[in-house]
C-alpha positions as a LaTeX table, in Angstrom:
\begin{tabular}{lrrr}
\hline
Residue & $x$ (\AA) & $y$ (\AA) & $z$ (\AA) \\
\hline
Met1 & $-45.74$ & 44.27 & $-160.44$ \\
Ser2 & $-42.85$ & 44.08 & $-158.01$ \\
Arg3 & $-42.93$ & 44.87 & $-154.34$ \\
Ile4 & $-40.15$ & 47.31 & $-153.48$ \\
Leu5 & $-38.88$ & 48.58 & $-150.13$ \\
Ala6 & $-37.03$ & 51.89 & $-150.26$ \\
Phe7 & $-35.15$ & 53.69 & $-147.49$ \\
Ala8 & $-32.02$ & 55.69 & $-146.74$ \\
Gly9 & $-29.31$ & 54.36 & $-144.40$ \\
Ser10 & $-29.52$ & 57.53 & $-142.38$ \\
Asn11 & $-31.16$ & 58.39 & $-139.08$ \\
Ser12 & $-31.23$ & 62.11 & $-139.82$ \\
Ser13 & $-34.60$ & 63.81 & $-139.96$ \\
Thr14 & $-33.25$ & 65.96 & $-142.77$ \\
Ser15 & $-31.47$ & 63.24 & $-144.69$ \\
Ile16 & $-30.52$ & 64.15 & $-148.21$ \\
Asn17 & $-30.22$ & 60.45 & $-148.99$ \\
Tyr18 & $-33.87$ & 60.03 & $-147.95$ \\
Lys19 & $-34.76$ & 62.88 & $-150.36$ \\
Leu20 & $-32.93$ & 61.09 & $-153.17$ \\
Val21 & $-34.69$ & 57.82 & $-152.35$ \\
Lys22 & $-38.07$ & 59.54 & $-152.25$ \\
His23 & $-37.42$ & 61.20 & $-155.63$ \\
Thr24 & $-36.24$ & 57.87 & $-157.12$ \\
Val25 & $-39.25$ & 55.88 & $-156.11$ \\
Ser26 & $-41.61$ & 58.53 & $-157.42$ \\
Asn27 & $-40.51$ & 57.27 & $-160.83$ \\
Leu28 & $-41.30$ & 53.60 & $-160.22$ \\
Asn29 & $-44.83$ & 53.56 & $-161.64$ \\
Gly30 & $-46.56$ & 50.24 & $-161.82$ \\
His31 & $-44.84$ & 48.80 & $-158.78$ \\
Ser32 & $-45.85$ & 48.53 & $-155.12$ \\
Val33 & $-43.43$ & 50.74 & $-153.22$ \\
Glu34 & $-43.08$ & 51.07 & $-149.47$ \\
Leu35 & $-41.01$ & 54.13 & $-148.49$ \\
Leu36 & $-39.55$ & 53.71 & $-145.00$ \\
Asp37 & $-38.16$ & 56.68 & $-143.05$ \\
Ala38 & $-35.42$ & 55.02 & $-140.99$ \\
Ala39 & $-35.02$ & 58.23 & $-138.97$ \\
Thr40 & $-38.18$ & 57.20 & $-137.07$ \\
Met41 & $-36.66$ & 53.82 & $-136.01$ \\
Ala42 & $-35.21$ & 53.65 & $-132.47$ \\
Ile43 & $-32.48$ & 51.10 & $-132.73$ \\
Pro44 & $-30.05$ & 50.38 & $-129.88$ \\
Met45 & $-26.33$ & 50.04 & $-130.66$ \\
Phe46 & $-25.59$ & 46.40 & $-131.38$ \\
Ser47 & $-23.94$ & 44.53 & $-128.54$ \\
Glu48 & $-23.84$ & 40.82 & $-127.74$ \\
Asp49 & $-24.74$ & 41.84 & $-124.17$ \\
Val50 & $-27.93$ & 43.59 & $-125.35$ \\
Glu51 & $-28.70$ & 40.69 & $-127.65$ \\
Lys52 & $-28.36$ & 38.20 & $-124.77$ \\
Thr53 & $-30.31$ & 40.21 & $-122.20$ \\
Ala54 & $-33.03$ & 41.87 & $-124.30$ \\
Gly55 & $-33.08$ & 39.82 & $-127.51$ \\
Tyr56 & $-33.78$ & 41.33 & $-130.87$ \\
Pro57 & $-35.50$ & 44.68 & $-130.95$ \\
Gln58 & $-39.10$ & 44.35 & $-132.26$ \\
Val59 & $-38.57$ & 47.11 & $-134.79$ \\
Leu60 & $-35.73$ & 45.08 & $-136.37$ \\
Lys61 & $-37.74$ & 41.86 & $-136.40$ \\
Glu62 & $-40.49$ & 43.76 & $-138.24$ \\
Leu63 & $-37.95$ & 45.20 & $-140.67$ \\
Lys64 & $-36.48$ & 41.80 & $-141.40$ \\
Glu65 & $-40.06$ & 40.50 & $-142.13$ \\
Thr66 & $-40.75$ & 43.50 & $-144.38$ \\
Ile67 & $-37.54$ & 42.82 & $-146.33$ \\
Ala68 & $-38.47$ & 39.12 & $-146.59$ \\
Asn69 & $-41.85$ & 40.12 & $-148.10$ \\
Val70 & $-40.56$ & 42.35 & $-150.87$ \\
Asp71 & $-38.93$ & 41.52 & $-154.18$ \\
Ser72 & $-36.31$ & 44.22 & $-154.25$ \\
Leu73 & $-34.91$ & 47.28 & $-152.44$ \\
Val74 & $-33.85$ & 50.85 & $-153.22$ \\
Ile75 & $-31.32$ & 51.97 & $-150.64$ \\
Ser76 & $-29.40$ & 55.22 & $-150.49$ \\
Val77 & $-26.37$ & 55.18 & $-148.15$ \\
Asn78 & $-25.01$ & 58.24 & $-146.51$ \\
Glu79 & $-21.31$ & 58.71 & $-145.91$ \\
His80 & $-19.47$ & 59.48 & $-142.68$ \\
Asn81 & $-15.68$ & 59.83 & $-143.04$ \\
Ser82 & $-15.52$ & 58.03 & $-146.38$ \\
Ser83 & $-17.53$ & 55.00 & $-145.11$ \\
Leu84 & $-20.98$ & 53.88 & $-144.13$ \\
Ser85 & $-22.72$ & 55.78 & $-141.37$ \\
Gly86 & $-22.74$ & 54.15 & $-137.94$ \\
Phe87 & $-26.52$ & 53.95 & $-138.13$ \\
Phe88 & $-26.55$ & 51.87 & $-141.33$ \\
Lys89 & $-23.71$ & 49.63 & $-140.18$ \\
Asn90 & $-25.61$ & 49.06 & $-136.90$ \\
Leu91 & $-28.75$ & 48.19 & $-138.87$ \\
Ile92 & $-26.76$ & 45.60 & $-140.88$ \\
Asp93 & $-25.17$ & 44.20 & $-137.72$ \\
Trp94 & $-28.61$ & 43.65 & $-136.07$ \\
Leu95 & $-30.32$ & 42.23 & $-139.15$ \\
Ser96 & $-27.49$ & 39.86 & $-139.88$ \\
Arg97 & $-27.74$ & 38.47 & $-136.37$ \\
Ile98 & $-31.44$ & 37.84 & $-136.80$ \\
Asp99 & $-30.85$ & 36.16 & $-140.15$ \\
Arg100 & $-27.41$ & 35.97 & $-141.83$ \\
Asn101 & $-29.12$ & 35.84 & $-145.24$ \\
Phe102 & $-31.59$ & 38.68 & $-144.57$ \\
Leu103 & $-31.13$ & 40.09 & $-148.07$ \\
Gly104 & $-31.36$ & 36.62 & $-149.76$ \\
Asp105 & $-32.18$ & 36.96 & $-153.41$ \\
Lys106 & $-33.09$ & 40.66 & $-153.19$ \\
Lys107 & $-32.16$ & 42.86 & $-156.08$ \\
Ile108 & $-30.93$ & 46.30 & $-154.99$ \\
Leu109 & $-30.69$ & 49.72 & $-156.56$ \\
Leu110 & $-27.92$ & 51.26 & $-154.47$ \\
Leu111 & $-27.80$ & 55.00 & $-154.32$ \\
Ser112 & $-25.67$ & 57.60 & $-152.48$ \\
Thr113 & $-25.35$ & 61.29 & $-152.29$ \\
Ser114 & $-23.52$ & 63.91 & $-150.19$ \\
Pro115 & $-22.92$ & 67.65 & $-150.17$ \\
Gly116 & $-19.39$ & 66.97 & $-151.52$ \\
Lys117 & $-18.15$ & 66.26 & $-155.07$ \\
Arg118 & $-17.64$ & 62.52 & $-154.44$ \\
Gly119 & $-21.41$ & 61.97 & $-153.74$ \\
Gly120 & $-20.96$ & 59.43 & $-150.98$ \\
Ile121 & $-19.12$ & 57.05 & $-153.27$ \\
Gly122 & $-16.94$ & 55.77 & $-150.33$ \\
Ala123 & $-20.03$ & 54.61 & $-148.54$ \\
Gln124 & $-21.55$ & 53.19 & $-151.69$ \\
Asp125 & $-18.36$ & 51.17 & $-152.40$ \\
Thr126 & $-18.41$ & 49.79 & $-148.86$ \\
Ala127 & $-22.11$ & 48.86 & $-149.19$ \\
Lys128 & $-21.40$ & 47.16 & $-152.59$ \\
Ala129 & $-18.76$ & 45.06 & $-150.86$ \\
Ile130 & $-20.78$ & 44.21 & $-147.70$ \\
Leu131 & $-24.44$ & 43.72 & $-148.79$ \\
Pro132 & $-23.84$ & 40.66 & $-151.10$ \\
Arg133 & $-22.48$ & 38.82 & $-148.02$ \\
Phe134 & $-26.10$ & 38.81 & $-146.78$ \\
Gly135 & $-27.65$ & 37.61 & $-150.04$ \\
Ala136 & $-28.13$ & 40.89 & $-151.90$ \\
Glu137 & $-27.60$ & 41.33 & $-155.63$ \\
Ile138 & $-26.61$ & 44.92 & $-156.45$ \\
Val139 & $-28.13$ & 45.40 & $-159.95$ \\
Ala140 & $-27.61$ & 49.12 & $-160.40$ \\
Thr141 & $-25.89$ & 52.06 & $-158.70$ \\
Phe142 & $-26.03$ & 55.80 & $-158.85$ \\
Ser143 & $-24.14$ & 58.47 & $-156.95$ \\
Leu144 & $-25.23$ & 62.11 & $-156.89$ \\
Pro145 & $-22.39$ & 64.55 & $-156.10$ \\
Ser146 & $-22.83$ & 68.02 & $-154.69$ \\
Phe147 & $-26.43$ & 67.38 & $-153.56$ \\
Tyr148 & $-27.30$ & 71.04 & $-152.81$ \\
Asp149 & $-26.12$ & 72.16 & $-156.25$ \\
Asn150 & $-27.64$ & 69.25 & $-158.20$ \\
Phe151 & $-30.97$ & 68.55 & $-156.53$ \\
Ser152 & $-34.22$ & 70.34 & $-155.90$ \\
Val153 & $-37.10$ & 68.80 & $-153.91$ \\
Asp154 & $-39.48$ & 70.25 & $-156.48$ \\
Ser155 & $-37.60$ & 69.45 & $-159.63$ \\
Gly156 & $-35.41$ & 66.45 & $-158.70$ \\
Ile157 & $-31.98$ & 66.15 & $-160.27$ \\
Leu158 & $-31.04$ & 69.35 & $-162.01$ \\
Asp159 & $-27.93$ & 68.52 & $-163.98$ \\
Ala160 & $-28.93$ & 66.96 & $-167.33$ \\
Glu161 & $-26.02$ & 64.45 & $-167.47$ \\
Leu162 & $-26.61$ & 63.29 & $-163.85$ \\
Lys163 & $-30.35$ & 63.07 & $-164.49$ \\
Glu164 & $-29.65$ & 60.83 & $-167.44$ \\
Lys165 & $-27.30$ & 58.59 & $-165.40$ \\
His166 & $-29.91$ & 58.35 & $-162.66$ \\
Gln167 & $-32.60$ & 57.41 & $-165.13$ \\
Ala168 & $-30.28$ & 54.78 & $-166.67$ \\
Ala169 & $-29.68$ & 53.26 & $-163.18$ \\
Val170 & $-33.41$ & 53.19 & $-162.52$ \\
Tyr171 & $-34.13$ & 51.57 & $-165.91$ \\
Gln172 & $-31.33$ & 48.97 & $-165.25$ \\
Phe173 & $-32.92$ & 48.19 & $-161.91$ \\
Leu174 & $-36.38$ & 47.85 & $-163.37$ \\
Ala175 & $-35.10$ & 45.55 & $-166.09$ \\
Lys176 & $-33.77$ & 43.17 & $-163.44$ \\
Ile177 & $-36.82$ & 43.08 & $-161.24$ \\
\hline
\end{tabular}
């Protein structure tokens, strides 16, 4: 049984990426899953000045320890202007200052979604390029386009082909953990 941390890289209380993560982990039977709602985390904007005067925020020290104590992660990144959201980038900036290798040896299922037809693929591509710098191994990915057309909170992924691709990514992830 693997220990898995799951969250969305969004600080929105209505995050569609959080909904996708929540749906995804509901299918990870037989594993210990901690679902984190990052929208509840108050994180200051990274600044060397803040770091020098106030140190590392306690919430981030705790998140770093949580990451250290799990085997793998499921992360869904939201997209702002074809890249990572400022919130997720800020989270990475802080965590990498606490420990440059904060994702050391963690296997990651990397997800993304958006209301548009590209499904947050720009943010996902950026995350795929950045996260390995901090020790992560991206073992599977999935992007859900047109979230409001292809997802239901009650039923999950509606489109049969997309549902199959999602399941394949989940199986690939589970095979690696």
